[in-house]
Every structure is written in structure tokens, then in C-alpha cells.
N, C-alpha and C positions, 0 to 999 in steps of 0.2 A: 309318351302316353302308354299306359299298360295295355290297352286294347290293341294298339298297333304292334306292340311287342309280342303279344300272344299270336296275332295273325302271322307276323313274320316268322316266329318260331315254328308255327305249324307248317308253313310253306318250306322252311329250311330243315325239316325233320328234327328239330330240337325238342319237340314235345310229341307225345304219342298216346296211345291207349286203344282200347277196343273200339269197334266201329260205333260211331255216334258221339263219342266224348269230344273229340276235336271239332266235329261238325257242329255240335250244340254250342260250343264255346265261340266259334267263329260267327255263326248266325246271330247269336245273342249279342256279341260284340258289335257286329255290323249294324244291327237295329238300334242299339244303345248309342253308338257313335253318331249315327244319322248325319253323315257327312259325305256329300257327293263329290267326286265320283267313287270314293273309297267304299262306301256301303254297297253299291252295285257290284263293284269289283270283288268284294269279299263274298257276296251272295253267289255270284257267278262261279267263283273258285270252289265254293262248297258243293255246288251241284255238278261241276265239271268232272270228267273221268280222271282217275289216277292211272296214268299210263305206265305200265311196267314198273310198279313201285319197287324201289331199291333204297333201303334205309341208309345206304352209304353214299347216296348221291342226292344232292339237292339241285333244284327245287322240286318239291312235290307238285305235281301238275293239277291236282284238284282234290276235293273232299269226297268225291265218288258217290254222292247221294243219289243222283238220278240213275246211274248204272246199277246201284245196289237194289233199287226198286224195280228195275227193268230186266236184269239178267238173272234168270232163275237158276242157272248152273253154278253160280258162285255167290249168290246173295239170297234175296227173298223169293221163295217159290210161289207158284200160282195160288196156293192155299193160304199164303200169308205167314209162312214159317221161314225163319232164317236158316241158313245151311247147317247150323249146329244142331245136333240131336237133342241136347238137353233142354227141356222146357224153360228152365231158369235162364239160360243164356239167350234163348229166343225171346224171352220176356224182356231182357235187357235191350235188345234191338228195338222192341216196341216202345219201351220207356224213352229211349234216345230219340226216336222219331216223333213221339208225342211232344216232348219238350221243344224240339225243332219246329214242329207243326204249330204249336201254340204260340211261340214267339212270333212266327210269321202271321198266323191268323189274327192275332191280337193287334197287329199293326197293318192297317188296310193299305199301306203304300206298296206292298210287295206281293200282290196277288199272284204274279207270275211264278212265285216260288212256293205257293201254298200246296203242301203235300196232301192235304185233305182232298184235293181234286184227283189224286192218283188212286186207281182201283186197288192196287196191291197194298198201298198204305191202309186203306179201309179194311182189307182182309187181315191185317195184323191184329185187329181188335177181336176178331172172332176165331182165329186159328187156334189159340190156346184153349178156348172153351171146349173144343172137340176132345181134348184130353182130360177134361174135368169130369170126375165121377161123382154123381149124387150131389152136385153143388158144394162139395166139401173137400175133395181129394184130387191132387194132381200126381200121377205116377212119378216116381223118382227115377226118371230115365237119364242115363249118362251120369253126370255129376251134379244134377239139380238136387238141392236140399241135402238129405242124409239118408242112409240106408234105412228102409222101413219106417220113415217118418210119415206123419199124416199132415193134412192141410193143403192149402193151395200154394201154387208157385209164388203168388203175390197176395199180400194182405189187402192190396188196393184194387182188387178186381172190380168191385161194384163202382167205386169212384171213377175208374177208368172207363167203364161201360156207360155210365151216365154222361161223362164228358164226350165220349164218342158219339152217343146218340144226339147230344146237343149240336155237335158239329155236322154229323152226317145224315141225321134223320132216317136211318136205315131200320126198317121193321125187324130185321133179323137180330140186330143189337138189342132192341127193346124186348124181344122175346127171351133173351138170355137172362 
């Protein structure tokens, strides 16, 4: 089964990518597979810490989702920004968490893993807005976008905020 191959490859460091890519794949695969005890094992693995990651040694101990949301020194800070300076990269963190969150939220069997219940996850939605000027422009900090380009870090800002308000019912999101 391809889903089991993806999970085993993630654990064995045979596949990789920026934060969220593997995690999204494993969470989606777990929910689609819907086979106990595997589904719970995969979800637990995705949220478990990755202890002393070393790409030369398998197995990977976890997908590190929970630590990423909790530890502001290496991951998401209290304002909802990832540790990378470029708004585009921080936007990719949010996009990964949204897909992860939506897969779980749309399947009522896994409420324990619902990242919408995490306050730092909620801050991911509003953090980028503080950099937005005149509802039109995101400064090109770091390697986001291109030198002197105009526009927002993401074309899907409005859709993301509508979806965030639907899930979180936060007045601050509605005001954006």
C-alpha cells in the first residue's frame, strides 16, 4: 500500500522537505487509511518530538508538530511567526499547518489532534497581517518574493482569513 510506504519512508528518513510537508502527508494518509491501530500510531508519530534529528540515522522519532507549536526558540513564536525572517517562508508554515488542521478538523474522530485548539496555531493567521501595508503590500524581507516587488505574500489571504474565522470565530480575524 502506497500510504504505508510513505509513512515508513518518512520514519526512515527516505523522504524529506521543509517543515509541514512530511507532516501533511502522514496526517492525510492516516485519516485516509482509517485503519486502527495504524491511524492512531501515525497521528501520534506526527505530533511526537523529533529528538536529535540526524539524517544519517533512522528511525526519525516523530514529526515534531507539537514541539513546533510550543517551543518559540526554534519554531513558532508567541506572535505566530515561524523562526524564519522571510514572510513567504513563514506563510509556508501557516499553509502546512492549515492543511494539517483541516484534514483533522474535517474528520471528527481525531479531536485530540485538532491544532485549531492550539493558541499559537490561531496566531499564525494574524501574524502575517501585521506586516501588510494598506491591505496591498507585504515588504519583501529576506528572500520573500523579489526585490522591490509589490503585492501580498499570498494571493489567498482573504480565503485563508475567511476559513480561519469559520473555524476559530475570533473577532480579530473578522476585523482584518
